[in-house]
N, C-alpha and C positions, 0 to 999 in steps of 0.2 A: 504494500500500500504506500503510495506516494504522499507527500505533504499536501499536494493539491487534492487528492482523494479524501484525506482526513478533513480538510477544511470544507469540502463539499458535503460530506456525510455527517460531520460532527460526531462520529462514533468515538466512544472511548477505547483507547488502546489498553492493553494489559499493563498493570502496575503491581506486579507480585511482590509480596514481602517475603524475605528469606526465612525459612524455618530451620536453617542449618544449625544455628547456635543453640536453639531450644532443643533440637533432637540430640545434639552432642551433649548437652547438659543432662538429659535423661540417660543417655548411654553411659556417661561417666559415673552415674549413680546406680548402675545395675539394671536400669530399665524397669524399675519397680517402684511404685508409690507405696510407702509404708508408714508406720506410726512414728510420731515424734513425741516422746514421753520423757518428762523430767530433763529436758534439754538434750536428749540423746535419741538417735535413730534406733528403732527396734528391729527385730528380725524381719527380713523381706521375704514375702511369699507371693508367688504368682497365682493367686486364688481365682481371679477373674481379670478380664482384659478391659483396658480403657482404650477406646478406638477414636480415630478421627472420623466424625460423622460425615464429613464431606467426601472422604475417599473410602471409608470402611477399613482402612489399614489400622493395625494395632500400634498404639503409641507406647503403651507400657502395661505391665501387669500391676494389679492392685492387691494389697494385702487386706484380707477380710478380718476385721477385729473381732476377737472373741470376748465373751463376758469377763473372763479373767484379765484380758488386756485392758478392757475398759475400766475395770476395778483398779488396776495398777495406775492408770492415768489419773483416776479420781483421787487415789491415795497420794500421788505426787502433788496434785493440785492442792489437796487439803493440807499437806505439810508446808507448802510454800505460802499459803494464803495469809497467815497472821503477820509475817514479816513484810509481805508485799503491801498490806493494808496500812502500815504504820506511817509512811512518808509520801504524801501527795506530790511534793516537789520531785522526789526521786522517780515516782511513776511518770510524771510529766516528761522528764528527760528521756526515759526509755521510749515512751510513745512518740516523742519527737524524733528520736533516733530511728525508730521503725519507719516513720514517714519519709525521712531523708533517704534512707536506704531503698525504700520502695521507689522513690523518684529516680535514684541511680540505676535501678534495675527495671525501670518501667517498660523498656522495649521487650525484655525477656518475659515479663509478666503478661504483656499484651499478646505476644505471639503464642505463649503457652495457653492462654485463655481461649484464643481462637482455634488453635489446633484441637483442643480438648472439647470445646463446646460447639463449634461450628458457626459462631456469630462472625460478622464481617470484622476484619482487622481494624477498620476505621472506628467501629463502635468500641472495641476493646481498648484501642489506643487513645481515643479522644474522649471517652465517656467513663467506662468502667474503672480503668486504672486511676485516672486523675481524681475521680470521686472517692475511690477507696483511700487514696492518699489524703485527701481532704478530711476524711473522717478521723484519721489518726492525728493529723495536725490539730483539728478542732478539739478533739477529746483530750489531747495533751493539755490544752488550756483548762478544761474542766477538772482534770486531776490537780492542776496547780491551784485552782480556786476552791476546791471542795471544802477544805477545813474552814475557810473564811465564810463562804456563801452557804454551806450546808453543815453547820456545826452540830446539828442534832441528828445527822444521818450517818449510817455506817454500812459497810459492805454486807451483802447477803452471805457470801462465803464462796463456795465452788459452784460454778454455773456450767451446766451441760447445754451445748448449743448444737443444733442440727440445721443445716442449710441446704438449699435446693441447687439444681444444676443449671438454672437459667442465668444466674449472675454469681458464679462461684467465688471470685475474689471480692466483689463488692459486698456480697452478703457476709462473707467472712469479716470484712472490716466493720460492717454495721453491727455485728454481734460482738466481736472481740474488743473493739475500741472503747465503747462505753463501759463494758464490764471491767476491763482493766483500769480505766480511769477512776472508777469508784472503789477500787481496792479488792475486787474479786479476782479469783483465778479461774481458768476456763479449761474445759475439755470439749473440743469441737469435732464434730463428724462432718466432713464434706460429703456431697452427693456421690453416689457410687459411680456415676458417669463421668464426673468432673473433679478429680482430686489433685490434678497436677499443679495448678497454680498455688494450691495450699502447700505443696512440697517446697516450691520456691520461697514462699513466705516463711516457712520454718527455718530455712537457712538465713533469711534476713533477720529473724528473731535472734538467732545465735550471734550473728554479727553485731546486732544492736545492743547486746548485753542483757537480754531478757533473762532474769534469774531462772534457774531450772525449776520446772514444775508450774510456773506461772501460766504458760501457754502449752497446751498439750493437744495434739491432733491425732485422732484415731480414724483410720480409713475403714471402709466397709460398706455393707448394703443395709437393707431395712432391718435385718436381725441385729446388726451392730447398733443401729439407732435405738431399737427397742431395749437393748441392754443398757444403753446410756440413760434412757428414760427411767429404767428401774434402778439405776445405780445410786449411791449415797451422795447425791448432789443437792444443793439448796434451791436451785432454779433450773427449769428447762425453758429455753428460748428456741422456738421452732418457726421456720419459714417453709411453707410448702402447701400441699393441697388441703382443702377443707376436710376431706375424708380422713386423712391421716391426723390432722389436728384434732378431730373429734375423738379418734382412738387415744391420742395422747392425753386429752382431757380426762377420759375415763380411766386411763392407766395411772395417772397421777392423783386421782381423787382420794382425799383423806390422807395423803402422804405428808402434807405440810409444805410441799415444794411450791415455790412461786412459779408462775407460768405466764408466758407471753406467747401469743400466736399471731403470726402474720400470714394470712391464708389467701384463698382465691378471690376472684372478683369478676364482675360482669359490668364494667364501667361504662356509663353513658357518655356519649360525645354529642352534645346538644348544639345545633347550629340554628340560630334564628335568622329571619329573613333580611335583617339589616347587617349581617356579618360581612366581613371582608372575605368573599368566597374563595379567592385564590389562596389567601393565608390559611383559611380553614381547611382547604384541601391539603395543603402542604403539612399542616399540623396533624391531619388525620393519617397521612403517610407515616409520620413519626409515632402516632398513637397506637396503630395496629400492626404495622409491618416492621417496626424497630424490633430487633432480636427475633425476627420471624414470628412475631406475635406471642412469643413465649414470655410474657410479662404479666404478673398478677394484676397490675393496674392498667393493662392495655385498654384503650378505648374501643372495645369490641362491639358496642351497640351504638350505631349511628342513629340519632333522632334528628330529623331534618324538617324544618317548617315547610308545610305543604306547598306554599307558593313558589319556592325556589328549588324544590326537590329535583325536577327533571334537569334543570340547568346544572345543579351541583353534581348529580350522578354522571352527567356527560363529561364534566371536567375531571371528575374522579377517575372514570374509566380511562380517559386519555392519559392521566398521570400514571395509572397502573401500567399502561402499555410501555411506559418509559422506564419502569423499574428494572434494574439489572440484577439478575439472580445467578449465582454461580460460586466459583471458588472463593471461600471467605478470606483466603490469604491475599486476594487481589484487592488492592486499595480502591478500585473503581466500583466494587460491588455494593449494591444497596441491601441485598439480602443474601444470607448464607444458607447453611444446612440446618435442618431440624436436629436437635441435640442427640437423638437416638432413634433407631428404627422402631422401637416400642412406641415412642411418642408419635412418630409419623403414622403408624397404623391406627392409633387412637384418633388422630385428626381425620384420617380418611374415613374411618368407620362412622363417626358422629355426623360428618357432612353427608355421607352416603345415605344415612337414615332419614335425612330431611326431605320433605315433600312440598314445602312451602316456598313461596317467593320465586324470584328469577335470579339465576346464578350467572355471574360473569367471572371468568378466570383467565389469567395470563399463562404464558408458557413457563415451564420450569425444567431444569435439567433432569436427567435420569439420576437415580440414586436417592439419597436421604434428603430430598428437597420437596417442598410443597408450594404450589403457585399462590401468589396473592389472589384472594377470593373475595368477591363482593356478592351478597345475596340481598336483593331489595324486595320490597313488597311484603315484608314480614308482619306478623301479628305479634303484639307484646307477649302473648301467651305461648308462642311457639317455643319448642324446646331449645332451639339455637339462640333465642332471645333470653333464655333463662339460665342455661347451663354454660359453664366455662369450657371453651374449646382448647385454649392454650396453644393456639397456632395462628397462622396468618389469614384468618377468616373474619370478615366484617359482615355483620348483619344489620339491616337498616329498616326503619319504618318512619312514617311521617306523623306530624302533629299539627294542630291548628293554632292553639293558644298556649301562652306560657304555663297556665295551670295544668293543661293536658300534658305538656312536656315534663313537668315535675312529677305528675302522677305516673307516667310511663317510666320515667327514670328511676323512681323509687319502687317500682313493681319488680322486685328482685329480692332474693334472700341474702344477697351480698351488700356490702357498703364500704368499698375501699376508696374509690376515686371517681371523679367526674370532671368533664371539661365543658365549659360554657363559652360559646362564641357569639358575640354581639358587639356592635360599636356603641351601644347604649349602656353606659356605666351604671345608670340607675337600674336597668333591667338586670344586668349581671349581678349587682349586689343585692337585688331582691331575690333572685333565683338561688344564689349560692347557699344561704342559710337554710333554704327549704329542702335541699338535697340531702338524703341520708347517706353520708359518706364521710370518711375521715379526711379526705383531701379534695379540694376543688381548684381547678386551674381555670383562670379567666383568659380567654384568647391565647391559650398555650396548652402544652401537655407535657407530661413526663419531666416536669421540673422537680428536682430533688437536691437537697443539700444537708450537710451534717448539722446545720443550725436549726433546721425545721423538722418538726415531728412528722413521721410517716407511719400510718397504720389505719386500721379500719374499724368498722362496727358490724353488727349483725354477724353473719357467718363468714365475714372476712377477718374475724379474729378480734383480739383485744390487746392493748398495750401499744406503746409508741416507740419508734426508733429514731433517734436524732433529737437535738435540742435539749433544753432543760427537762422537758417532759419525758424524754427518753431515759433520763437518769433515774427516774422514779422506779423503773422496773429492775434496777440493779442495786437498790439501797433499801434499808429499813430503818425505822426510828431506833435510836440508841435506847438501851434499857432492856431489862429482862421481863418476859411475860410470866404470869403466875398461873398455876393450875386452877381451873374453876371448880367449884363445889356446888352441886345442885341444892337449893334450899328445900327444906322439907315442909310441905304444907301441913298445917295443924289439922288434927282429926279429933273426933270425940265420940263418945257413946251417949252423950247428953242430947245434943241437937237443939237445945233451947235457943230460940232466936234472941240475939242481942237487942233487936229492935222489932217490935210487933208488926211493923210494916213489911210487906214483901219487897225484898231487895234483889230481884232477879235482873241483872244487868243485861241489856241487849247488845247486839253488835252495832257498830257505827259504819254504815255504808252509804255512800252517795249523799252525805249530809243529813242522813236520817238514821234514827234508831231502828234496827231491823231484827226480827226474831230469827234464830238460826234455822236453816233449812231442815235439819234433822229433828228439830223440836226438843233437843236434849240440853240439859245444863247440869252443873255439878256444884255441890255446896262448898262454901268457903268459911272456915272457922277462925276465930281468934285464939290467942294463946290459952285462954281460959276454957276453950271448948264451946264458946257461945257461937251460934250461927250468925255470921255477918251478912250472908246473902248467898245468892247463886250466880254463877257465871255461865253464860251461854257457851256451848261447844260448837265451834264453827267446823264445817266440813269443806270438801273441795268445791261444792256448789257455792257456798258462801264466799270462798276465795275467788271463784269465777265472777261472781257479782261485784265483788270489790274491785277486781282488775278492770271490769267493764266500766265501772264508775271512774276509775283512774284515767282510763283512755278517753272517756267523754270529757274529762276535765283538762284536755291538752292545752287549752288556752292559758293555763297557769305557766306552762313552759315558755310561752311567748310574752308573758307579762314583764314589765320592767323590774329591775332589781329594786328600784325605789318602792314600788308597790309591795313587793314581797317583804321588804324591810318593815314597812309600816304595819303590815299584818302580823309579822312576828313580834314586833314591839307590843302590839295590841294583845296578842296571846300572853306575852309575859306580864303585862299589866293586869290582865284579868286573872291570871293565876296568882299574882301577888295579892290581889284582893281577897283571895280565898286560901291564903297560905296556911293559916292555922287549921282550917278544915282538912286540907290535904295532909298536913303533918300528922294530925290525929289519925286519919285513915291509914297512913303508912305505918304508924306505930301499932295500930290494931292488927294490921295484916301480918307484920313481921314479928311482933312481940318485943320490939326494941324501942330505943329512944332517939333514933337518928332522923326521925321524920322531918323536923324543922330544918336540919342541915340539907337533907336531900331536896326539899322544896326550894330552899334558897339556891342550891346548886342548879336546879332546873331553871329557875328564873334567870339567873346570870347567864346560863347557857343559851337561853332564848334571846336575850339581849345581845350576846356576843354574835350569834349568827344573824340577827337582824342587822348588826353592823356590817357583817361580811356580805350581805345579800347584794349590795351594789358596789362592792370593792374588789371582787375577785376578777381582776383585770386580765385581758388578753395581752398579746405582745406583738410587736412588729419585729420580725426576725431579720438579723443582719445577713441576708443571703447575697452571694456574689453575682447579682444580676441587676439590670436596670429595672427595678421593680421592688415589690415588697411581698413578703409572706406573712400573712396575718394569722396568728394562733388565737382562735376564738374558743372560749370555754362555753360549751353547750350542755344542757341537762342530759343525763343518761336516759331519762324517760320514766317508765313505771318501775319503781323499786319496791320489792317485797322484803320485809325485815322481820326476823325472829329476835325479839328483844332480850336483853339481859334479865334473867329471872330474879336475880338477887336484889335488884333495885326497882321497886314497883313503879315509880314515877320517872326517875332519871334514866332508867333502862329504856324507856320509851322516848323521852325527850332528846337524849343524847344523839341517836341517829336521825330522829324526825326533823330536828331543827336544821342541821346542815343540808339535808336532802331537800327540804322545802326551800331553803334560802337560795339554793342553786337552781331552782326551777323544776325539780322533780315532783312527781306524784307518788304518794307512798301508801302502801297497805302494810300495817304493822300488826304483829301478833303480840299481845301483851304478855307480861310475866305469867307463866303457867301456874305458879304457886300463889302469886299475889295479884290477881288480875284487876281488882276493883279500883286501884288508883288510876289505871288507864281508862277504865270505863267512866269514872268520874271526870276524867280530863276531857272526854269528848263534849261534855257540857260547856267547857271553856272554849272549845273549838266552835261550838254552835253560836257563841256570843261574840266571836272575834273576827267576823267577816271572812272566814276561810271559805272559799268557793266549794260548793258541793263536789265530792269526789276527789278532791286534792289529797285529803288525808282520811284514810279508812282505818278503823281499829277493830280487830278481831280478837276473840279469846278462844282458847282451846289447847289441844295437845300439839306441842311443837313437832314431835317426832312424826305424827300423822300428817301434818300439813306440809312439812318440809319437802318431801318428794314431789308433791303437786305444785308447789311454788317453783321448784327447780325445773320442772318439765313444762310449765305453762309457756306457750309460744308468745304471749303478749306481755310477759314480764321481761324487762330488759336487764335487770340485775337482782341478785338475791344477796342479802347480808344476813349473817347469823352471828349473834352474840349470846346465843342460848347456852344454857348449861346442859341441854340434851345433846346426845351424841349424834349429831346430824350433819357434820361437816362433810363426811365422805359421800353420803347420799346426795347432798346438794351439788357437790362438784361433779359427781357421776351423772346425775340426771340433767345437769345443765348442758351436757354435750349435745342434747337434742337440737337446740338452736344456738349453742355456743354463747350463751349469755354470760355477762360478767358475774363473778361471785367474789364475796369477801366473807370468809368464815374464820372462826376463832380456833379451830382444831383443839378444843378443850382447854384453851388458855384465855387469859384476860390481860389487858394492858391499857394504859392511858394513851390514846392516840392523839398526836398533835393535830392542830387545825389543818396543816398542809395535807395530811393524809385524808382527812374528811373531805377536803375540797377536791382532791384528786379522785377519790372514789365517787364523788357526786357529779362529776363532769366528764365529758368527752372533749378532747382537744381536736377541733377541726382546723386544718391549715388551708387558708385560701390564698393562692398565688395570684398576684395582680401585676403583670409587667406593665411598664409605661414607656412612653416615647415612641417616636416613629421608627 
């Protein structure tokens, strides 16, 4: 081809990146990826192959970690952790050294990533590696600042981390950097398909002076990952499929291990009729065909306003025709290979089963490649509009109004990310808060940075990675928890009522007193054996009614912090007016003399959270773009609470006040042994302008209600401070819709306000670029 031919055709010529150095690196180390434990390489075994997906050629053997090898890695991490946690400045220097050496070896890391994963070298070189380096630099700063800015926090201990094959090095950085910064040590398992860049990283750790045992890498498959989940670690951090995340939630239930899950998505890409269409088309190429669509936050659902749909589709098809698909080591390629033949077959199968819409596909090379695919004319209920494909397949439907766009966008079990395209900033900022997702990009897509939180809601998981909010998952409040002891309700053979009036307390649901569905109640006695009254026994139908009332009261979550503050102050004032009455009631129930103090604590707690209601500010993150990333604190939604049995009134007020202050709706189950302080309290709620359904109070058996709470699809979080042994069942049953849980595992402690705020909110990151 002559220069004249090139100028006439404007075709790209080949621009191959050399793999020689990376292949030599592998050969010099025996051609096998193995364990890095306690600063040393373990025995190398060729248990299964790591192949180049673009060619099918074997790159290296991979050692499959056994349960014993995982235990050795955890033991090394456990031994190294106390010393590592002592000096934040020393940790900062090590993290900084890792970042510098990653920069020095960036070409080797990029080539190894592309050989192993199949993504285009341009993406590895220009996106994955620089962003991984950025995470270590950024978290070096967090390590330096921890003692000053987080004086009441300490490391969790040993963190088990399991990462996927779509971003091997970047996910490694996302997991390891924050854990180390906060003083934890780690045992990380790379994906079975893509372990090679982690091996390069291990050598960098040695050169950076990482103390032995601080970073441990164990290679293997799903069985190795399961062994790590079962191991003696203090936290599991997992990124991967929702199905596996659900298994891990069940597997860790009741273990006391902290858990964060970053799972699948079916992210909407919403284009309004006033959008810059050419920019939106180009953004969509990045949203769905970046990394061959193997991205959890891929914009795989195109929602296009009806009036511009035909024009947009035409431009999109023309752009698809220009995509270059082939050798990922060629710097001119837009798309590379699917990471593994198994994944390729899954993509083919799910697309082949579809019978809806009209499909448009480009050409793709033979082998482990899949063509860019567009399927238009879909219905929101179609399988491909609901299920994650994890490949270069875009499905599309139209909408007419902004409200319809929001309804379709939220019609999914996922909630990871969303993109909104419009030239009307008012429309963009109106739509963004209405989308149920952890991240919203305005006129952009796939913007990520170490300073901004990344993570989802619903079945996209829980927890955040990046930013100050990401550190919460790797720390705990200082101090020791104490073992809880269940209070014993008083019994009697007398049964003489202390008051001749019938004191059968009803449930409080939807702003009204309600009889229990089952029609049963149980007696409550004082220390002298006199009957104080009866308490209703709520069942799962009463719980259902309460959650329906919570959901109907969703306007509370949209109300201003100022309004919520005024109502909480009002509750505190009304409780104060009846302080002596409540103090007497508590003393009668418990047989003690601490009623006055408990009432005073409850009043102060209400005033404190009234103060916080309009002061839990978001943040504008310092991300390296021309724009801003806004971290917005949003309510979790419907929270079900099993209260502390030992404190009849404060056990209710302590979780209720922060949850309401942050805009949540609450259904609380009162102290099982001493329920009447809570049922008296709903009289205070009735006279304090609390909207109906915002706060519901049930009484009954905690152990019987707990599994129904955890399994309920419309409950967004379950908290348990109960003395009943319900932590395991709550965590296990919550796997159904992967709701957030906060359980006590049979212990009690004084939680700081920062923990209450974090548990009461979801951080949504809204990215807003600006400028021409």
